[in-house]
N, CA, C and O atoms as a GROMACS GRO file, in nm:
protein
  464
    1UNK      N    1   0.932  -8.574   6.739
    1UNK     CA    2   0.954  -8.493   6.863
    1UNK      C    3   1.082  -8.408   6.840
    1UNK      O    4   1.080  -8.286   6.855
    2UNK      N    5   1.197  -8.480   6.800
    2UNK     CA    6   1.317  -8.414   6.795
    2UNK      C    7   1.312  -8.302   6.684
    2UNK      O    8   1.369  -8.195   6.703
    3UNK      N    9   1.246  -8.329   6.573
    3UNK     CA   10   1.231  -8.239   6.470
    3UNK      C   11   1.156  -8.109   6.510
    3UNK      O   12   1.191  -7.998   6.469
    4UNK      N   13   1.052  -8.129   6.590
    4UNK     CA   14   0.979  -8.024   6.644
    4UNK      C   15   1.064  -7.930   6.732
    4UNK      O   16   1.055  -7.808   6.728
    5UNK      N   17   1.143  -7.996   6.808
    5UNK     CA   18   1.236  -7.919   6.898
    5UNK      C   19   1.331  -7.834   6.821
    5UNK      O   20   1.357  -7.718   6.852
    6UNK      N   21   1.386  -7.901   6.711
    6UNK     CA   22   1.488  -7.832   6.630
    6UNK      C   23   1.417  -7.716   6.560
    6UNK      O   24   1.478  -7.609   6.548
    7UNK      N   25   1.292  -7.731   6.514
    7UNK     CA   26   1.225  -7.616   6.445
    7UNK      C   27   1.201  -7.507   6.544
    7UNK      O   28   1.220  -7.389   6.514
    8UNK      N   29   1.159  -7.547   6.664
    8UNK     CA   30   1.131  -7.440   6.763
    8UNK      C   31   1.252  -7.363   6.798
    8UNK      O   32   1.247  -7.241   6.813
    9UNK      N   33   1.367  -7.438   6.812
    9UNK     CA   34   1.496  -7.370   6.844
    9UNK      C   35   1.534  -7.273   6.732
    9UNK      O   36   1.573  -7.159   6.759
   10UNK      N   37   1.523  -7.318   6.607
   10UNK     CA   38   1.559  -7.237   6.489
   10UNK      C   39   1.469  -7.109   6.493
   10UNK      O   40   1.520  -6.998   6.479
   11UNK      N   41   1.340  -7.124   6.512
   11UNK     CA   42   1.251  -7.012   6.514
   11UNK      C   43   1.287  -6.913   6.630
   11UNK      O   44   1.286  -6.791   6.611
   12UNK      N   45   1.320  -6.970   6.750
   12UNK     CA   46   1.365  -6.885   6.860
   12UNK      C   47   1.487  -6.809   6.829
   12UNK      O   48   1.495  -6.691   6.862
   13UNK      N   49   1.585  -6.872   6.765
   13UNK     CA   50   1.713  -6.814   6.725
   13UNK      C   51   1.689  -6.700   6.618
   13UNK      O   52   1.750  -6.593   6.626
   14UNK      N   53   1.603  -6.725   6.525
   14UNK     CA   54   1.569  -6.622   6.423
   14UNK      C   55   1.502  -6.505   6.489
   14UNK      O   56   1.534  -6.390   6.458
   15UNK      N   57   1.412  -6.529   6.577
   15UNK     CA   58   1.348  -6.416   6.642
   15UNK      C   59   1.439  -6.330   6.725
   15UNK      O   60   1.421  -6.209   6.735
   16UNK      N   61   1.539  -6.396   6.788
   16UNK     CA   62   1.642  -6.320   6.865
   16UNK      C   63   1.724  -6.233   6.780
   16UNK      O   64   1.756  -6.121   6.819
   17UNK      N   65   1.761  -6.281   6.660
   17UNK     CA   66   1.836  -6.196   6.562
   17UNK      C   67   1.747  -6.077   6.517
   17UNK      O   68   1.797  -5.966   6.502
   18UNK      N   69   1.621  -6.098   6.495
   18UNK     CA   70   1.535  -5.999   6.440
   18UNK      C   71   1.511  -5.888   6.543
   18UNK      O   72   1.481  -5.774   6.507
   19UNK      N   73   1.523  -5.921   6.666
   19UNK     CA   74   1.509  -5.821   6.776
   19UNK      C   75   1.637  -5.763   6.822
   19UNK      O   76   1.638  -5.673   6.905
   20UNK      N   77   1.751  -5.814   6.767
   20UNK     CA   78   1.876  -5.758   6.814
   20UNK      C   79   1.899  -5.614   6.760
   20UNK      O   80   1.961  -5.534   6.829
   21UNK      N   81   1.853  -5.583   6.645
   21UNK     CA   82   1.874  -5.453   6.583
   21UNK      C   83   1.817  -5.340   6.669
   21UNK      O   84   1.894  -5.252   6.708
   22UNK      N   85   1.693  -5.337   6.700
   22UNK     CA   86   1.637  -5.238   6.787
   22UNK      C   87   1.704  -5.227   6.926
   22UNK      O   88   1.716  -5.119   6.984
   23UNK      N   89   1.743  -5.336   6.973
   23UNK     CA   90   1.814  -5.342   7.104
   23UNK      C   91   1.948  -5.266   7.103
   23UNK      O   92   1.984  -5.203   7.202
   24UNK      N   93   2.022  -5.272   6.991
   24UNK     CA   94   2.143  -5.205   6.981
   24UNK      C   95   2.120  -5.058   6.974
   24UNK      O   96   2.199  -4.984   7.033
   25UNK      N   97   2.019  -5.008   6.906
   25UNK     CA   98   1.984  -4.869   6.904
   25UNK      C   99   1.946  -4.810   7.042
   25UNK      O  100   1.974  -4.694   7.070
   26UNK      N  101   1.881  -4.892   7.128
   26UNK     CA  102   1.835  -4.846   7.253
   26UNK      C  103   1.946  -4.862   7.367
   26UNK      O  104   1.939  -4.794   7.470
   27UNK      N  105   2.040  -4.947   7.347
   27UNK     CA  106   2.147  -4.966   7.446
   27UNK      C  107   2.269  -4.878   7.423
   27UNK      O  108   2.340  -4.896   7.324
   28UNK      N  109   2.294  -4.783   7.513
   28UNK     CA  110   2.411  -4.701   7.500
   28UNK      C  111   2.543  -4.768   7.513
   28UNK      O  112   2.646  -4.715   7.474
   29UNK      N  113   2.538  -4.889   7.572
   29UNK     CA  114   2.657  -4.968   7.592
   29UNK      C  115   2.682  -5.075   7.494
   29UNK      O  116   2.776  -5.154   7.506
   30UNK      N  117   2.595  -5.077   7.390
   30UNK     CA  118   2.599  -5.188   7.283
   30UNK      C  119   2.740  -5.199   7.221
   30UNK      O  120   2.798  -5.308   7.216
   31UNK      N  121   2.792  -5.087   7.175
   31UNK     CA  122   2.923  -5.088   7.111
   31UNK      C  123   3.030  -5.146   7.205
   31UNK      O  124   3.112  -5.230   7.167
   32UNK      N  125   3.023  -5.097   7.327
   32UNK     CA  126   3.128  -5.155   7.428
   32UNK      C  127   3.109  -5.299   7.448
   32UNK      O  128   3.207  -5.373   7.449
   33UNK      N  129   2.984  -5.347   7.465
   33UNK     CA  130   2.954  -5.483   7.490
   33UNK      C  131   2.991  -5.575   7.371
   33UNK      O  132   3.054  -5.680   7.391
   34UNK      N  133   2.953  -5.538   7.254
   34UNK     CA  134   2.988  -5.606   7.136
   34UNK      C  135   3.132  -5.611   7.104
   34UNK      O  136   3.179  -5.709   7.046
   35UNK      N  137   3.205  -5.512   7.138
   35UNK     CA  138   3.349  -5.503   7.106
   35UNK      C  139   3.426  -5.590   7.204
   35UNK      O  140   3.544  -5.612   7.178
   36UNK      N  141   3.375  -5.640   7.312
   36UNK     CA  142   3.444  -5.730   7.403
   36UNK      C  143   3.501  -5.845   7.321
   36UNK      O  144   3.611  -5.889   7.352
   37UNK      N  145   3.435  -5.895   7.220
   37UNK     CA  146   3.489  -6.008   7.143
   37UNK      C  147   3.613  -5.979   7.070
   37UNK      O  148   3.699  -6.066   7.054
   38UNK      N  149   3.626  -5.854   7.024
   38UNK     CA  150   3.740  -5.806   6.953
   38UNK      C  151   3.867  -5.809   7.038
   38UNK      O  152   3.977  -5.833   6.988
   39UNK      N  153   3.851  -5.784   7.166
   39UNK     CA  154   3.965  -5.763   7.259
   39UNK      C  155   4.048  -5.896   7.283
   39UNK      O  156   4.164  -5.897   7.323
   40UNK      N  157   3.976  -6.004   7.253
   40UNK     CA  158   4.046  -6.141   7.275
   40UNK      C  159   4.169  -6.144   7.189
   40UNK      O  160   4.275  -6.186   7.235
   41UNK      N  161   4.159  -6.100   7.065
   41UNK     CA  162   4.272  -6.105   6.973
   41UNK      C  163   4.342  -5.969   6.954
   41UNK      O  164   4.464  -5.963   6.941
   42UNK      N  165   4.263  -5.859   6.952
   42UNK     CA  166   4.312  -5.727   6.922
   42UNK      C  167   4.363  -5.652   7.045
   42UNK      O  168   4.402  -5.536   7.036
   43UNK      N  169   4.362  -5.720   7.159
   43UNK     CA  170   4.419  -5.661   7.281
   43UNK      C  171   4.322  -5.581   7.372
   43UNK      O  172   4.217  -5.536   7.326
   44UNK      N  173   4.356  -5.565   7.492
   44UNK     CA  174   4.280  -5.500   7.583
   44UNK      C  175   4.254  -5.355   7.536
   44UNK      O  176   4.348  -5.283   7.503
   45UNK      N  177   4.130  -5.314   7.534
   45UNK     CA  178   4.095  -5.175   7.493
   45UNK      C  179   4.132  -5.157   7.342
   45UNK      O  180   4.148  -5.043   7.298
   46UNK      N  181   4.144  -5.264   7.264
   46UNK     CA  182   4.178  -5.254   7.121
   46UNK      C  183   4.315  -5.218   7.089
   46UNK      O  184   4.342  -5.174   6.977
   47UNK      N  185   4.407  -5.235   7.185
   47UNK     CA  186   4.546  -5.217   7.167
   47UNK      C  187   4.623  -5.342   7.178
   47UNK      O  188   4.653  -5.392   7.286
   48UNK      N  189   4.658  -5.396   7.056
   48UNK     CA  190   4.720  -5.526   7.046
   48UNK      C  191   4.873  -5.527   7.101
   48UNK      O  192   4.937  -5.424   7.116
   49UNK      N  193   4.917  -5.645   7.126
   49UNK     CA  194   5.050  -5.664   7.170
   49UNK      C  195   5.138  -5.699   7.047
   49UNK      O  196   5.108  -5.796   6.978
   50UNK      N  197   5.237  -5.627   7.020
   50UNK     CA  198   5.320  -5.652   6.902
   50UNK      C  199   5.261  -5.614   6.767
   50UNK      O  200   5.322  -5.639   6.663
   51UNK      N  201   5.144  -5.554   6.768
   51UNK     CA  202   5.085  -5.505   6.646
   51UNK      C  203   5.023  -5.613   6.555
   51UNK      O  204   4.980  -5.584   6.443
   52UNK      N  205   5.019  -5.730   6.601
   52UNK     CA  206   4.956  -5.846   6.524
   52UNK      C  207   4.862  -5.924   6.613
   52UNK      O  208   4.906  -5.985   6.711
   53UNK      N  209   4.738  -5.923   6.584
   53UNK     CA  210   4.669  -5.848   6.480
   53UNK      C  211   4.672  -5.701   6.509
   53UNK      O  212   4.707  -5.663   6.620
   54UNK      N  213   4.634  -5.614   6.411
   54UNK     CA  214   4.646  -5.470   6.433
   54UNK      C  215   4.560  -5.416   6.547
   54UNK      O  216   4.455  -5.472   6.579
   55UNK      N  217   4.605  -5.310   6.606
   55UNK     CA  218   4.532  -5.235   6.705
   55UNK      C  219   4.414  -5.172   6.637
   55UNK      O  220   4.423  -5.130   6.522
   56UNK      N  221   4.299  -5.165   6.709
   56UNK     CA  222   4.183  -5.108   6.647
   56UNK      C  223   4.144  -4.970   6.722
   56UNK      O  224   4.068  -4.892   6.666
   57UNK      N  225   4.190  -4.944   6.836
   57UNK     CA  226   4.161  -4.833   6.916
   57UNK      C  227   4.198  -4.704   6.841
   57UNK      O  228   4.310  -4.692   6.792
   58UNK      N  229   4.106  -4.608   6.831
   58UNK     CA  230   4.126  -4.480   6.773
   58UNK      C  231   4.125  -4.471   6.622
   58UNK      O  232   4.142  -4.362   6.566
   59UNK      N  233   4.105  -4.587   6.554
   59UNK     CA  234   4.099  -4.585   6.413
   59UNK      C  235   3.968  -4.525   6.369
   59UNK      O  236   3.873  -4.525   6.447
   60UNK      N  237   3.959  -4.473   6.249
   60UNK     CA  238   3.838  -4.409   6.191
   60UNK      C  239   3.720  -4.513   6.191
   60UNK      O  240   3.736  -4.628   6.150
   61UNK      N  241   3.608  -4.466   6.237
   61UNK     CA  242   3.484  -4.548   6.246
   61UNK      C  243   3.449  -4.602   6.110
   61UNK      O  244   3.417  -4.720   6.096
   62UNK      N  245   3.454  -4.516   6.008
   62UNK     CA  246   3.418  -4.561   5.869
   62UNK      C  247   3.515  -4.664   5.815
   62UNK      O  248   3.474  -4.756   5.744
   63UNK      N  249   3.643  -4.652   5.847
   63UNK     CA  250   3.741  -4.746   5.805
   63UNK      C  251   3.714  -4.879   5.868
   63UNK      O  252   3.714  -4.982   5.800
   64UNK      N  253   3.690  -4.881   5.998
   64UNK     CA  254   3.660  -5.005   6.071
   64UNK      C  255   3.538  -5.073   6.015
   64UNK      O  256   3.538  -5.193   5.987
   65UNK      N  257   3.436  -4.995   5.999
   65UNK     CA  258   3.309  -5.052   5.948
   65UNK      C  259   3.326  -5.115   5.803
   65UNK      O  260   3.273  -5.223   5.779
   66UNK      N  261   3.395  -5.050   5.713
   66UNK     CA  262   3.416  -5.090   5.584
   66UNK      C  263   3.502  -5.220   5.582
   66UNK      O  264   3.475  -5.310   5.503
   67UNK      N  265   3.608  -5.229   5.670
   67UNK     CA  266   3.689  -5.345   5.678
   67UNK      C  267   3.602  -5.462   5.719
   67UNK      O  268   3.616  -5.571   5.662
   68UNK      N  269   3.511  -5.444   5.819
   68UNK     CA  270   3.434  -5.550   5.857
   68UNK      C  271   3.333  -5.591   5.750
   68UNK      O  272   3.306  -5.711   5.736
   69UNK      N  273   3.278  -5.504   5.677
   69UNK     CA  274   3.194  -5.532   5.563
   69UNK      C  275   3.271  -5.611   5.452
   69UNK      O  276   3.218  -5.705   5.393
   70UNK      N  277   3.397  -5.570   5.426
   70UNK     CA  278   3.481  -5.645   5.339
   70UNK      C  279   3.511  -5.786   5.382
   70UNK      O  280   3.518  -5.876   5.298
   71UNK      N  281   3.528  -5.808   5.514
   71UNK     CA  282   3.542  -5.944   5.566
   71UNK      C  283   3.410  -6.019   5.545
   71UNK      O  284   3.415  -6.134   5.502
   72UNK      N  285   3.293  -5.961   5.571
   72UNK     CA  286   3.171  -6.022   5.557
   72UNK      C  287   3.143  -6.082   5.415
   72UNK      O  288   3.093  -6.193   5.398
   73UNK      N  289   3.180  -5.997   5.315
   73UNK     CA  290   3.149  -6.030   5.179
   73UNK      C  291   3.268  -6.122   5.116
   73UNK      O  292   3.255  -6.175   5.006
   74UNK      N  293   3.369  -6.134   5.185
   74UNK     CA  294   3.488  -6.206   5.130
   74UNK      C  295   3.579  -6.126   5.044
   74UNK      O  296   3.674  -6.179   4.986
   75UNK      N  297   3.552  -6.000   5.034
   75UNK     CA  298   3.632  -5.904   4.954
   75UNK      C  299   3.777  -5.897   5.016
   75UNK      O  300   3.876  -5.884   4.945
   76UNK      N  301   3.783  -5.906   5.141
   76UNK     CA  302   3.909  -5.909   5.212
   76UNK      C  303   3.940  -6.043   5.270
   76UNK      O  304   3.861  -6.099   5.345
   77UNK      N  305   4.057  -6.096   5.234
   77UNK     CA  306   4.088  -6.234   5.285
   77UNK      C  307   4.110  -6.236   5.434
   77UNK      O  308   4.152  -6.138   5.495
   78UNK      N  309   4.081  -6.349   5.491
   78UNK     CA  310   4.097  -6.357   5.634
   78UNK      C  311   4.106  -6.509   5.681
   78UNK      O  312   4.066  -6.599   5.607
   79UNK      N  313   4.155  -6.531   5.797
   79UNK     CA  314   4.159  -6.660   5.854
   79UNK      C  315   4.037  -6.689   5.948
   79UNK      O  316   3.976  -6.796   5.947
   80UNK      N  317   4.009  -6.585   6.026
   80UNK     CA  318   3.903  -6.586   6.121
   80UNK      C  319   3.804  -6.472   6.106
   80UNK      O  320   3.685  -6.488   6.132
   81UNK      N  321   3.852  -6.365   6.065
   81UNK     CA  322   3.762  -6.242   6.061
   81UNK      C  323   3.636  -6.253   5.976
   81UNK      O  324   3.532  -6.197   6.010
   82UNK      N  325   3.646  -6.324   5.868
   82UNK     CA  326   3.528  -6.334   5.786
   82UNK      C  327   3.416  -6.416   5.861
   82UNK      O  328   3.297  -6.398   5.836
   83UNK      N  329   3.459  -6.501   5.948
   83UNK     CA  330   3.354  -6.575   6.020
   83UNK      C  331   3.297  -6.485   6.134
   83UNK      O  332   3.177  -6.485   6.162
   84UNK      N  333   3.390  -6.408   6.201
   84UNK     CA  334   3.349  -6.308   6.302
   84UNK      C  335   3.246  -6.209   6.245
   84UNK      O  336   3.139  -6.186   6.301
   85UNK      N  337   3.284  -6.153   6.134
   85UNK     CA  338   3.213  -6.038   6.076
   85UNK      C  339   3.071  -6.088   6.032
   85UNK      O  340   2.976  -6.011   6.040
   86UNK      N  341   3.057  -6.207   5.990
   86UNK     CA  342   2.924  -6.257   5.944
   86UNK      C  343   2.827  -6.263   6.062
   86UNK      O  344   2.706  -6.265   6.039
   87UNK      N  345   2.873  -6.266   6.183
   87UNK     CA  346   2.784  -6.278   6.299
   87UNK      C  347   2.717  -6.149   6.339
   87UNK      O  348   2.639  -6.150   6.434
   88UNK      N  349   2.741  -6.035   6.273
   88UNK     CA  350   2.695  -5.910   6.314
   88UNK      C  351   2.609  -5.841   6.205
   88UNK      O  352   2.638  -5.851   6.086
   89UNK      N  353   2.506  -5.773   6.248
   89UNK     CA  354   2.433  -5.680   6.152
   89UNK      C  355   2.504  -5.555   6.127
   89UNK      O  356   2.598  -5.516   6.196
   90UNK      N  357   2.455  -5.492   6.021
   90UNK     CA  358   2.520  -5.361   5.994
   90UNK      C  359   2.506  -5.263   6.113
   90UNK      O  360   2.600  -5.188   6.141
   91UNK      N  361   2.395  -5.262   6.180
   91UNK     CA  362   2.376  -5.176   6.294
   91UNK      C  363   2.478  -5.215   6.408
   91UNK      O  364   2.535  -5.129   6.475
   92UNK      N  365   2.497  -5.342   6.426
   92UNK     CA  366   2.592  -5.380   6.529
   92UNK      C  367   2.737  -5.343   6.492
   92UNK      O  368   2.817  -5.302   6.576
   93UNK      N  369   2.766  -5.361   6.361
   93UNK     CA  370   2.899  -5.327   6.315
   93UNK      C  371   2.928  -5.172   6.325
   93UNK      O  372   3.042  -5.130   6.348
   94UNK      N  373   2.825  -5.092   6.307
   94UNK     CA  374   2.830  -4.947   6.324
   94UNK      C  375   2.856  -4.921   6.474
   94UNK      O  376   2.940  -4.836   6.504
   95UNK      N  377   2.792  -4.985   6.563
   95UNK     CA  378   2.808  -4.967   6.709
   95UNK      C  379   2.948  -4.998   6.747
   95UNK      O  380   3.011  -4.922   6.819
   96UNK      N  381   2.998  -5.110   6.699
   96UNK     CA  382   3.132  -5.165   6.729
   96UNK      C  383   3.237  -5.061   6.678
   96UNK      O  384   3.325  -5.019   6.753
   97UNK      N  385   3.223  -5.023   6.549
   97UNK     CA  386   3.312  -4.929   6.487
   97UNK      C  387   3.319  -4.792   6.558
   97UNK      O  388   3.426  -4.732   6.573
   98UNK      N  389   3.208  -4.750   6.599
   98UNK     CA  390   3.197  -4.616   6.671
   98UNK      C  391   3.269  -4.626   6.800
   98UNK      O  392   3.349  -4.538   6.834
   99UNK      N  393   3.242  -4.738   6.877
   99UNK     CA  394   3.304  -4.756   7.006
   99UNK      C  395   3.454  -4.770   6.993
   99UNK      O  396   3.526  -4.708   7.071
  100UNK      N  397   3.504  -4.848   6.896
  100UNK     CA  398   3.653  -4.866   6.893
  100UNK      C  399   3.715  -4.739   6.848
  100UNK      O  400   3.827  -4.709   6.890
  101UNK      N  401   3.646  -4.656   6.760
  101UNK     CA  402   3.698  -4.532   6.720
  101UNK      C  403   3.710  -4.428   6.840
  101UNK      O  404   3.792  -4.335   6.838
  102UNK      N  405   3.625  -4.451   6.940
  102UNK     CA  406   3.632  -4.358   7.053
  102UNK      C  407   3.737  -4.397   7.151
  102UNK      O  408   3.763  -4.318   7.242
  103UNK      N  409   3.796  -4.508   7.141
  103UNK     CA  410   3.908  -4.547   7.236
  103UNK      C  411   4.040  -4.478   7.208
  103UNK      O  412   4.074  -4.448   7.094
  104UNK      N  413   4.111  -4.454   7.313
  104UNK     CA  414   4.242  -4.388   7.296
  104UNK      C  415   4.345  -4.498   7.256
  104UNK      O  416   4.357  -4.601   7.321
  105UNK      N  417   4.417  -4.470   7.146
  105UNK     CA  418   4.522  -4.564   7.104
  105UNK      C  419   4.633  -4.562   7.208
  105UNK      O  420   4.671  -4.455   7.257
  106UNK      N  421   4.685  -4.679   7.243
  106UNK     CA  422   4.793  -4.691   7.342
  106UNK      C  423   4.929  -4.695   7.268
  106UNK      O  424   4.937  -4.710   7.146
  107UNK      N  425   5.028  -4.682   7.346
  107UNK     CA  426   5.164  -4.699   7.290
  107UNK      C  427   5.181  -4.845   7.247
  107UNK      O  428   5.118  -4.934   7.304
  108UNK      N  429   5.263  -4.870   7.146
  108UNK     CA  430   5.277  -5.007   7.103
  108UNK      C  431   5.331  -5.091   7.216
  108UNK      O  432   5.421  -5.050   7.290
  109UNK      N  433   5.273  -5.207   7.228
  109UNK     CA  434   5.309  -5.297   7.338
  109UNK      C  435   5.386  -5.407   7.281
  109UNK      O  436   5.352  -5.461   7.175
  110UNK      N  437   5.495  -5.444   7.353
  110UNK     CA  438   5.584  -5.556   7.309
  110UNK      C  439   5.543  -5.681   7.386
  110UNK      O  440   5.508  -5.671   7.503
  111UNK      N  441   5.548  -5.800   7.322
  111UNK     CA  442   5.523  -5.918   7.405
  111UNK      C  443   5.621  -5.938   7.514
  111UNK      O  444   5.740  -5.912   7.493
  112UNK      N  445   5.578  -5.983   7.632
  112UNK     CA  446   5.671  -6.014   7.739
  112UNK      C  447   5.744  -6.146   7.709
  112UNK      O  448   5.694  -6.238   7.644
  113UNK      N  449   5.865  -6.147   7.763
  113UNK     CA  450   5.944  -6.271   7.747
  113UNK      C  451   5.904  -6.369   7.854
  113UNK      O  452   5.882  -6.331   7.969
  114UNK      N  453   5.893  -6.497   7.814
  114UNK     CA  454   5.853  -6.599   7.903
  114UNK      C  455   5.968  -6.633   8.001
  114UNK      O  456   6.084  -6.637   7.961
  115UNK      N  457   5.937  -6.656   8.125
  115UNK     CA  458   6.040  -6.694   8.224
  115UNK      C  459   6.088  -6.834   8.197
  115UNK      O  460   6.009  -6.924   8.166
  116UNK      N  461   6.217  -6.852   8.209
  116UNK     CA  462   6.272  -6.987   8.182
  116UNK      C  463   6.295  -7.055   8.309
  116UNK      O  464   6.341  -7.170   8.311
   0.00000   0.00000   0.00000
């Protein structure tokens, strides 16, 4: 019984990935929605605090896409990004890259000092 449930779950997961590609092409907000994960580390709107990790807003779409592909293949070393990049299809990475490139870069932000 447990094995059947595991197989069914794996099949459902595979099907959801197979259908994700066409959904990205049809959803005009796909890039924005997928990029939300980036903002956790790279700052609100792709503008990081203190420049680490680097800001992504306004960078060239082709550069962002290639960087993510390099993380996926292991060509570019990373602590977390190689794991993040492997979770996306090329179509999703294109949507993310295009959206981030469309954002306006902000002025460098400095971390705030903690109150004592």
